[in-house]
N, C-alpha and C positions, 0 to 999 in steps of 0.2 A: 092681763097678760099671763098671769100664772095659770089660769084655766086653759088657755090656748096651749101653753107649753106642756101641761100635763096631757092634754089630748094628743098633741104631736108625739110626745114620748110613748104613749100607749099605742098609737098607730105604728110607730117604729118597731116596738116590741112585738106587736101582732104580726107585722110583716116579716120580721126576723123568724118568728115561730113558724109561720106558714112556709117560709123558704126552707128552713131546716127540715120540716116534715116532708116537703116535696123533694128534698135532696139529702137523703139520709147519709150518704157517703161523704158529705162536705163537713170539714172540721169547723168548729165554732169561729175561730179567727178567720178562716177562709170565707165564711159567710159574711162576716163583718166587712171584709175587704171587697168581696164580690158585690155587695149591696152599697158599696162606697160610704159605709158608715165610718170606716177608718181608711186612711191613706197616708201618704208621706207627709202631708201637711199637719201642722199643729192646729187642731180644731177644738181645743179645750174650752174656749169661750164662745164657740159658735152656738147660735140660737137653734133650738130644736126644729123650728119651722124650716130653717135652711137645710138642716140635715135631712129632714123628711123629703124635701124637694129633691135632694141628691139621690135618696133611696128610690123615689118614684121614677126618676130618670134612669137609674140603673136597671130597674125592672122593665121599663119600656125598651131599653137597648137590648136586654136579654131576650125579650119577646121577639124583637126584630131579627135576632140571630136565628130563630127557629122558623121564620116565615119563608 
């Protein structure tokens, strides 16, 4: 389980980095919110895999907005 969590965390970080590089005018906390890494819910104990799924969904929704 730990290796999976590390891999999920690294993918989240890489996605965040790519998003920030592609959107240089976005503030850090805005990026966290836009990628649904943070929101109004308390997700402190949420597993990284679930967070990554939400990030992927947010990116898919963002791509659909531009189609």
